[in-house]
ZADO-1210 file (C-alpha; in nm, 4 decimals, padded with zeros to 6 digits):
<atoms>
<atom x="08.9885" y="09.3166" z="14.0254" code="MET" pos="1"/>
<atom x="08.6867" y="09.4037" z="13.8124" code="GLU" pos="2"/>
<atom x="08.4906" y="09.7262" z="13.7913" code="TYR" pos="3"/>
<atom x="08.1468" y="09.8327" z="13.6735" code="THR" pos="4"/>
<atom x="08.1095" y="10.1583" z="13.4802" code="VAL" pos="5"/>
<atom x="08.0190" y="10.3433" z="13.7993" code="GLN" pos="6"/>
<atom x="08.3136" y="10.2062" z="13.9967" code="LYS" pos="7"/>
<atom x="08.5682" y="10.2670" z="13.7195" code="LEU" pos="8"/>
<atom x="08.4345" y="10.6176" z="13.6665" code="GLY" pos="9"/>
<atom x="08.4687" y="10.6889" z="14.0374" code="SER" pos="10"/>
<atom x="08.8188" y="10.5417" z="14.0453" code="LEU" pos="11"/>
<atom x="08.9433" y="10.7415" z="13.7456" code="ALA" pos="12"/>
<atom x="08.7513" y="11.0612" z="13.8082" code="GLY" pos="13"/>
<atom x="08.5589" y="11.0483" z="13.4807" code="VAL" pos="14"/>
<atom x="08.1863" y="11.0329" z="13.4162" code="SER" pos="15"/>
<atom x="08.0019" y="10.7122" z="13.3305" code="THR" pos="16"/>
<atom x="07.8827" y="10.8940" z="13.0183" code="ARG" pos="17"/>
<atom x="08.2457" y="10.9361" z="12.9085" code="THR" pos="18"/>
<atom x="08.3167" y="10.5658" z="12.9596" code="LEU" pos="19"/>
<atom x="08.0085" y="10.4685" z="12.7613" code="ARG" pos="20"/>
<atom x="08.1163" y="10.7031" z="12.4830" code="TYR" pos="21"/>
<atom x="08.4657" y="10.5493" z="12.4813" code="TYR" pos="22"/>
<atom x="08.2962" y="10.2115" z="12.4380" code="ASP" pos="23"/>
<atom x="08.0811" y="10.3413" z="12.1523" code="GLU" pos="24"/>
<atom x="08.3779" y="10.4781" z="11.9542" code="ILE" pos="25"/>
<atom x="08.5864" y="10.1666" z="12.0205" code="GLY" pos="26"/>
<atom x="08.8664" y="10.3282" z="12.2167" code="ILE" pos="27"/>
<atom x="08.7902" y="10.1483" z="12.5446" code="LEU" pos="28"/>
<atom x="08.5723" y="09.8392" z="12.5301" code="LYS" pos="29"/>
<atom x="08.4728" y="09.6576" z="12.8523" code="PRO" pos="30"/>
<atom x="08.6284" y="09.3183" z="12.9150" code="ALA" pos="31"/>
<atom x="08.2824" y="09.1643" z="12.9103" code="ARG" pos="32"/>
<atom x="07.9127" y="09.2238" z="12.9604" code="ILE" pos="33"/>
<atom x="07.7697" y="09.0355" z="13.2605" code="ASN" pos="34"/>
<atom x="07.4413" y="08.8477" z="13.2729" code="SER" pos="35"/>
<atom x="07.2634" y="09.1620" z="13.3921" code="SER" pos="36"/>
<atom x="07.3870" y="09.3594" z="13.0917" code="GLY" pos="37"/>
<atom x="07.6426" y="09.5667" z="13.2831" code="TYR" pos="38"/>
<atom x="07.9808" y="09.6580" z="13.1373" code="ARG" pos="39"/>
<atom x="08.2638" y="09.4971" z="13.3338" code="ILE" pos="40"/>
<atom x="08.6211" y="09.6267" z="13.3139" code="TYR" pos="41"/>
<atom x="08.9372" y="09.4397" z="13.4127" code="GLY" pos="42"/>
<atom x="09.2987" y="09.5406" z="13.4747" code="GLN" pos="43"/>
<atom x="09.3835" y="09.5718" z="13.1055" code="ALA" pos="44"/>
<atom x="09.0996" y="09.8211" z="13.0590" code="GLU" pos="45"/>
<atom x="09.2079" y="10.0167" z="13.3683" code="VAL" pos="46"/>
<atom x="09.5592" y="10.0447" z="13.2256" code="ASP" pos="47"/>
<atom x="09.4273" y="10.1535" z="12.8871" code="ARG" pos="48"/>
<atom x="09.2056" y="10.4179" z="13.0462" code="LEU" pos="49"/>
<atom x="09.5105" y="10.5550" z="13.2257" code="GLN" pos="50"/>
<atom x="09.6929" y="10.5807" z="12.8907" code="GLN" pos="51"/>
<atom x="09.3923" y="10.7513" z="12.7305" code="ILE" pos="52"/>
<atom x="09.3749" y="11.0088" z="13.0100" code="LEU" pos="53"/>
<atom x="09.7494" y="11.0727" z="12.9841" code="PHE" pos="54"/>
<atom x="09.7130" y="11.1460" z="12.6139" code="TYR" pos="55"/>
<atom x="09.4070" y="11.3629" z="12.6747" code="ARG" pos="56"/>
<atom x="09.6008" y="11.5643" z="12.9309" code="GLU" pos="57"/>
<atom x="09.8633" y="11.6267" z="12.6632" code="LEU" pos="58"/>
<atom x="09.5968" y="11.7575" z="12.4260" code="GLY" pos="59"/>
<atom x="09.5888" y="11.4623" z="12.1843" code="VAL" pos="60"/>
<atom x="09.2584" y="11.4153" z="11.9994" code="SER" pos="61"/>
<atom x="09.0447" y="11.1073" z="12.0654" code="LEU" pos="62"/>
<atom x="09.0787" y="10.9967" z="11.7017" code="ASP" pos="63"/>
<atom x="09.4567" y="11.0054" z="11.7296" code="ARG" pos="64"/>
<atom x="09.4524" y="10.8337" z="12.0702" code="ILE" pos="65"/>
<atom x="09.2430" y="10.5542" z="11.9232" code="LYS" pos="66"/>
<atom x="09.4970" y="10.5066" z="11.6436" code="GLU" pos="67"/>
<atom x="09.7794" y="10.4909" z="11.8975" code="ILE" pos="68"/>
<atom x="09.6374" y="10.2623" z="12.1661" code="VAL" pos="69"/>
<atom x="09.4669" y="10.0180" z="11.9275" code="THR" pos="70"/>
<atom x="09.7719" y="09.9761" z="11.7025" code="ALA" pos="71"/>
<atom x="09.9214" y="09.6237" z="11.7164" code="PRO" pos="72"/>
<atom x="10.2637" y="09.7789" z="11.7802" code="SER" pos="73"/>
<atom x="10.1458" y="09.9852" z="12.0800" code="PHE" pos="74"/>
<atom x="10.3912" y="09.9525" z="12.3693" code="ASP" pos="75"/>
<atom x="10.2391" y="10.0607" z="12.7010" code="GLY" pos="76"/>
<atom x="10.5724" y="10.0822" z="12.8852" code="ALA" pos="77"/>
<atom x="10.7319" y="10.2938" z="12.6118" code="ALA" pos="78"/>
<atom x="10.4223" y="10.5159" z="12.6068" code="ALA" pos="79"/>
<atom x="10.4573" y="10.5816" z="12.9803" code="LEU" pos="80"/>
<atom x="10.8187" y="10.6909" z="12.9310" code="ILE" pos="81"/>
<atom x="10.7045" y="10.9244" z="12.6543" code="GLU" pos="82"/>
<atom x="10.4246" y="11.0601" z="12.8772" code="HIS" pos="83"/>
<atom x="10.6785" y="11.1328" z="13.1501" code="ARG" pos="84"/>
<atom x="10.9034" y="11.3247" z="12.9104" code="GLU" pos="85"/>
<atom x="10.6108" y="11.5309" z="12.7823" code="LYS" pos="86"/>
<atom x="10.4896" y="11.6065" z="13.1346" code="LEU" pos="87"/>
<atom x="10.8393" y="11.7176" z="13.2357" code="LEU" pos="88"/>
<atom x="10.8404" y="11.9544" z="12.9373" code="GLU" pos="89"/>
<atom x="10.5009" y="12.0840" z="13.0467" code="LYS" pos="90"/>
<atom x="10.6305" y="12.1248" z="13.4026" code="LYS" pos="91"/>
<atom x="10.9267" y="12.3248" z="13.2735" code="GLU" pos="92"/>
<atom x="10.6942" y="12.5482" z="13.0759" code="GLN" pos="93"/>
<atom x="10.4638" y="12.6059" z="13.3757" code="ILE" pos="94"/>
<atom x="10.7600" y="12.6798" z="13.6031" code="GLU" pos="95"/>
<atom x="10.8884" y="12.9316" z="13.3488" code="LEU" pos="96"/>
<atom x="10.5493" y="13.1036" z="13.3387" code="LEU" pos="97"/>
<atom x="10.5315" y="13.1078" z="13.7206" code="ILE" pos="98"/>
<atom x="10.8788" y="13.2642" z="13.7348" code="ALA" pos="99"/>
<atom x="10.7645" y="13.5156" z="13.4754" code="ASN" pos="100"/>
<atom x="10.4601" y="13.6086" z="13.6867" code="VAL" pos="101"/>
<atom x="10.6777" y="13.6373" z="13.9997" code="ASP" pos="102"/>
<atom x="10.9164" y="13.8716" z="13.8194" code="LYS" pos="103"/>
<atom x="10.6259" y="14.0815" z="13.6903" code="THR" pos="104"/>
<atom x="10.4816" y="14.1111" z="14.0421" code="ILE" pos="105"/>
<atom x="10.8223" y="14.2188" z="14.1701" code="ALA" pos="106"/>
<atom x="10.8455" y="14.4685" z="13.8842" code="LEU" pos="107"/>
<atom x="10.5084" y="14.6253" z="13.9639" code="THR" pos="108"/>
<atom x="10.6061" y="14.6490" z="14.3303" code="GLU" pos="109"/>
<atom x="10.9327" y="14.8211" z="14.2385" code="GLY" pos="110"/>
<atom x="11.1529" y="14.5426" z="14.3761" code="ARG" pos="111"/>
<atom x="11.3319" y="14.4614" z="14.0474" code="MET" pos="112"/>
<atom x="11.3694" y="14.5503" z="13.6810" code="ASN" pos="113"/>
<atom x="11.2499" y="14.3242" z="13.3998" code="MET" pos="114"/>
<atom x="11.3478" y="14.3462" z="13.0347" code="SER" pos="115"/>
<atom x="11.0850" y="14.3305" z="12.7614" code="ASN" pos="116"/>
<atom x="11.2479" y="14.0087" z="12.6406" code="LYS" pos="117"/>
<atom x="11.1977" y="13.8463" z="12.9824" code="GLU" pos="118"/>
<atom x="10.8289" y="13.9389" z="12.9816" code="LYS" pos="119"/>
<atom x="10.7604" y="13.7075" z="12.6888" code="PHE" pos="120"/>
<atom x="10.9951" y="13.4153" z="12.7579" code="GLU" pos="121"/>
<atom x="10.7273" y="13.1865" z="12.8984" code="GLY" pos="122"/>
<atom x="10.4847" y="13.2500" z="12.6150" code="PHE" pos="123"/>
<atom x="10.7460" y="13.1848" z="12.3467" code="LYS" pos="124"/>
<atom x="10.8470" y="12.8610" z="12.5186" code="LYS" pos="125"/>
<atom x="10.4781" y="12.7588" z="12.5156" code="LYS" pos="126"/>
<atom x="10.4571" y="12.8298" z="12.1414" code="MET" pos="127"/>
<atom x="10.7696" y="12.6218" z="12.0742" code="ILE" pos="128"/>
<atom x="10.6378" y="12.3302" z="12.2813" code="ASP" pos="129"/>
<atom x="10.2983" y="12.3389" z="12.1084" code="GLU" pos="130"/>
<atom x="10.4622" y="12.3419" z="11.7639" code="ASN" pos="131"/>
<atom x="10.6823" y="12.0481" z="11.8626" code="GLU" pos="132"/>
<atom x="10.3780" y="11.8574" z="11.9869" code="GLU" pos="133"/>
<atom x="10.1779" y="11.9167" z="11.6695" code="LYS" pos="134"/>
<atom x="10.4382" y="11.9140" z="11.3934" code="TYR" pos="135"/>
<atom x="10.7788" y="11.8356" z="11.5456" code="GLY" pos="136"/>
<atom x="10.8131" y="11.4798" z="11.4141" code="LYS" pos="137"/>
<atom x="10.7322" y="11.5676" z="11.0534" code="GLU" pos="138"/>
<atom x="10.9358" y="11.8895" z="11.0463" code="ILE" pos="139"/>
<atom x="11.2431" y="11.7262" z="11.2029" code="ARG" pos="140"/>
<atom x="11.2252" y="11.4355" z="10.9585" code="GLU" pos="141"/>
<atom x="11.2030" y="11.6782" z="10.6659" code="LYS" pos="142"/>
<atom x="11.4557" y="11.9439" z="10.7700" code="TYR" pos="143"/>
<atom x="11.6705" y="11.7801" z="11.0410" code="GLY" pos="144"/>
<atom x="11.7164" y="11.8445" z="11.4132" code="ASP" pos="145"/>
<atom x="11.9816" y="12.1145" z="11.3671" code="ASP" pos="146"/>
<atom x="11.7594" y="12.3294" z="11.1447" code="THR" pos="147"/>
<atom x="11.4576" y="12.2975" z="11.3757" code="VAL" pos="148"/>
<atom x="11.6644" y="12.3665" z="11.6894" code="ASP" pos="149"/>
<atom x="11.8090" y="12.6819" z="11.5311" code="LYS" pos="150"/>
<atom x="11.4608" y="12.7945" z="11.4334" code="SER" pos="151"/>
<atom x="11.3348" y="12.7382" z="11.7902" code="ASN" pos="152"/>
<atom x="11.6348" y="12.9318" z="11.9220" code="GLY" pos="153"/>
<atom x="11.5539" y="13.2211" z="11.6895" code="LYS" pos="154"/>
<atom x="11.1958" y="13.2284" z="11.8159" code="LEU" pos="155"/>
<atom x="11.3065" y="13.2114" z="12.1801" code="GLN" pos="156"/>
<atom x="11.5364" y="13.5127" z="12.1274" code="ASN" pos="157"/>
<atom x="11.2754" y="13.7158" z="11.9387" code="MET" pos="158"/>
<atom x="11.2230" y="14.0675" z="12.0726" code="THR" pos="159"/>
<atom x="10.8790" y="14.2129" z="12.1392" code="LYS" pos="160"/>
<atom x="10.9192" y="14.4369" z="11.8329" code="LYS" pos="161"/>
<atom x="11.0002" y="14.1364" z="11.6158" code="GLN" pos="162"/>
<atom x="10.7107" y="13.9408" z="11.7660" code="HIS" pos="163"/>
<atom x="10.4708" y="14.2247" z="11.6855" code="ASP" pos="164"/>
<atom x="10.6085" y="14.2455" z="11.3316" code="GLU" pos="165"/>
<atom x="10.5770" y="13.8734" z="11.2600" code="VAL" pos="166"/>
<atom x="10.2258" y="13.8648" z="11.4072" code="THR" pos="167"/>
<atom x="10.1240" y="14.1517" z="11.1768" code="ALA" pos="168"/>
<atom x="10.2843" y="13.9703" z="10.8830" code="LEU" pos="169"/>
<atom x="10.0873" y="13.6542" z="10.9587" code="ALA" pos="170"/>
<atom x="09.7650" y="13.8569" z="10.9457" code="ASP" pos="171"/>
<atom x="09.8750" y="14.0114" z="10.6136" code="GLN" pos="172"/>
<atom x="09.9415" y="13.6680" z="10.4669" code="VAL" pos="173"/>
<atom x="09.5957" y="13.5466" z="10.5693" code="THR" pos="174"/>
<atom x="09.4160" y="13.8557" z="10.4400" code="GLU" pos="175"/>
<atom x="09.6061" y="13.8743" z="10.1095" code="THR" pos="176"/>
<atom x="09.5714" y="13.5012" z="10.0492" code="LEU" pos="177"/>
<atom x="09.1943" y="13.5162" z="10.1047" code="ALA" pos="178"/>
<atom x="09.1549" y="13.7910" z="09.8430" code="VAL" pos="179"/>
<atom x="09.3989" y="13.6236" z="09.6025" code="ALA" pos="180"/>
<atom x="09.2144" y="13.2923" z="09.6281" code="PHE" pos="181"/>
<atom x="08.9004" y="13.4547" z="09.4890" code="LYS" pos="182"/>
<atom x="09.0894" y="13.5421" z="09.1693" code="THR" pos="183"/>
<atom x="09.1642" y="13.1728" z="09.1099" code="GLY" pos="184"/>
<atom x="09.5071" y="13.2641" z="08.9689" code="ASP" pos="185"/>
<atom x="09.8102" y="13.1496" z="09.1749" code="PRO" pos="186"/>
<atom x="10.0370" y="13.3305" z="08.9264" code="ALA" pos="187"/>
<atom x="09.8493" y="13.6578" z="08.9648" code="GLY" pos="188"/>
<atom x="09.9803" y="13.9694" z="09.1356" code="GLU" pos="189"/>
<atom x="09.7873" y="13.9181" z="09.4590" code="LEU" pos="190"/>
<atom x="09.8815" y="13.5502" z="09.4899" code="ALA" pos="191"/>
<atom x="10.2476" y="13.6310" z="09.4334" code="GLN" pos="192"/>
<atom x="10.2241" y="13.9072" z="09.6928" code="LYS" pos="193"/>
<atom x="10.0855" y="13.6496" z="09.9366" code="ALA" pos="194"/>
<atom x="10.3774" y="13.4172" z="09.8551" code="ALA" pos="195"/>
<atom x="10.6257" y="13.6996" z="09.9151" code="ASP" pos="196"/>
<atom x="10.4615" y="13.7911" z="10.2464" code="LEU" pos="197"/>
<atom x="10.4767" y="13.4229" z="10.3403" code="HIS" pos="198"/>
<atom x="10.8509" y="13.4256" z="10.2693" code="LYS" pos="199"/>
<atom x="10.8974" y="13.7359" z="10.4867" code="GLN" pos="200"/>
<atom x="10.7023" y="13.5661" z="10.7659" code="TRP" pos="201"/>
<atom x="10.9173" y="13.2522" z="10.7408" code="LEU" pos="202"/>
<atom x="11.2390" y="13.4524" z="10.7640" code="CYS" pos="203"/>
<atom x="11.1461" y="13.5544" z="11.1188" code="TYR" pos="204"/>
<atom x="11.1601" y="13.1859" z="11.2171" code="TYR" pos="205"/>
<atom x="11.4076" y="13.0229" z="10.9800" code="TRP" pos="206"/>
<atom x="11.7789" y="13.0612" z="11.0376" code="ASN" pos="207"/>
<atom x="11.8360" y="13.0451" z="10.6611" code="GLU" pos="208"/>
<atom x="11.5936" y="13.0802" z="10.3708" code="TYR" pos="209"/>
<atom x="11.6025" y="12.8715" z="10.0554" code="SER" pos="210"/>
<atom x="11.3574" y="12.8486" z="09.7675" code="LYS" pos="211"/>
<atom x="11.3706" y="12.4687" z="09.7860" code="GLU" pos="212"/>
<atom x="11.2779" y="12.4629" z="10.1539" code="ALA" pos="213"/>
<atom x="11.0013" y="12.7185" z="10.0990" code="HIS" pos="214"/>
<atom x="10.8537" y="12.5105" z="09.8161" code="ALA" pos="215"/>
<atom x="10.8878" y="12.1939" z="10.0271" code="GLY" pos="216"/>
<atom x="10.6984" y="12.3513" z="10.3161" code="LEU" pos="217"/>
<atom x="10.4233" y="12.4627" z="10.0790" code="ALA" pos="218"/>
<atom x="10.3896" y="12.1050" z="09.9559" code="GLN" pos="219"/>
<atom x="10.3619" y="11.9875" z="10.3168" code="MET" pos="220"/>
<atom x="10.0647" y="12.2217" z="10.3595" code="TYR" pos="221"/>
<atom x="09.8851" y="11.9996" z="10.1079" code="VAL" pos="222"/>
<atom x="10.0306" y="11.6613" z="10.2059" code="ASP" pos="223"/>
<atom x="09.9675" y="11.6940" z="10.5808" code="ASP" pos="224"/>
<atom x="09.5975" y="11.7078" z="10.6664" code="GLU" pos="225"/>
<atom x="09.6602" y="11.9187" z="10.9779" code="ARG" pos="226"/>
<atom x="09.8188" y="12.1985" z="10.7743" code="PHE" pos="227"/>
<atom x="09.5518" y="12.1617" z="10.5069" code="THR" pos="228"/>
<atom x="09.2752" y="12.1905" z="10.7659" code="ALA" pos="229"/>
<atom x="09.4344" y="12.5096" z="10.9029" code="TYR" pos="230"/>
<atom x="09.4515" y="12.6825" z="10.5653" code="TYR" pos="231"/>
<atom x="09.1231" y="12.5416" z="10.4338" code="ASP" pos="232"/>
<atom x="08.9154" y="12.6306" z="10.7404" code="LYS" pos="233"/>
<atom x="08.7875" y="12.9525" z="10.5803" code="ALA" pos="234"/>
<atom x="08.7812" y="12.8335" z="10.2196" code="GLN" pos="235"/>
<atom x="08.8481" y="12.4757" z="10.0992" code="PRO" pos="236"/>
<atom x="09.1272" y="12.4624" z="09.8433" code="GLY" pos="237"/>
<atom x="09.3302" y="12.7453" z="09.9974" code="THR" pos="238"/>
<atom x="09.6213" y="12.5186" z="10.0936" code="ALA" pos="239"/>
<atom x="09.6609" y="12.3975" z="09.7352" code="GLU" pos="240"/>
<atom x="09.6283" y="12.7523" z="09.6031" code="PHE" pos="241"/>
<atom x="09.9021" y="12.8751" z="09.8395" code="LEU" pos="242"/>
<atom x="10.1205" y="12.5770" z="09.7432" code="ARG" pos="243"/>
<atom x="10.0833" y="12.6613" z="09.3745" code="ASP" pos="244"/>
<atom x="10.1515" y="13.0310" z="09.4340" code="ALA" pos="245"/>
<atom x="10.4681" y="12.9550" z="09.6326" code="ILE" pos="246"/>
<atom x="10.5895" y="12.7039" z="09.3747" code="HIS" pos="247"/>
<atom x="10.5519" y="12.9717" z="09.1059" code="ILE" pos="248"/>
<atom x="10.7152" y="13.2339" z="09.3311" code="TYR" pos="249"/>
<atom x="11.0152" y="13.0107" z="09.4006" code="THR" pos="250"/>
<atom x="11.0426" y="12.8851" z="09.0432" code="GLY" pos="251"/>
<atom x="10.9762" y="12.5273" z="09.1598" code="MET" pos="252"/>
<atom x="10.6517" y="12.4746" z="08.9715" code="LYS" pos="253"/>
<atom x="10.6691" y="12.1478" z="08.7792" code="LYS" pos="254"/>
</atoms>
């Protein structure tokens, strides 16, 4: 069966403008253009649109989706299995948050007690899932499944007091790093303070600390464009500056 832009948009629940944009950026081209100049989509394009919408639902950027679905090695069947696993994880997270809300309602109505730890379980699970989605593959390849699983377990068991402390530490790292960057000296007192605060922050998540691992993570901030973009969003070059400061702090500077 073939579809025009209007019919495919109606079928998939997306606007014709979106479909035209997908054509423009090369993520979903029509099968052909008919004699009247209309875009015509076939079954292959319908299947690809479904994959695109699955990835969008999981929060994957259009640039990344394009890389995935246009790759010669793309396997649609394997992608569907992966989508299902991710959606099940999302379902588990939503169910945990619903249970959390139900418990909180019962607490406010005086029908049950709820520990402070229970109040934040759903949110911590969401943080773990988001980190896995964004950085899980790279981190697991670098440090191993056991290390990452222990780190996730430590986060899941974090108390509210610890959560408040690590959140405050993260703000201190950002603020100190911003001031230190202006000095241009990664070996300076402020930069080394930022490196030390960064270590303290890491220790809330890592099961064990090592200078080698700390230096390796700092290098990843530069090697991985997603980390670089995070640190460089306020001032370009911050990721490299932090890397240099941490390498000096850990004694790993080459």
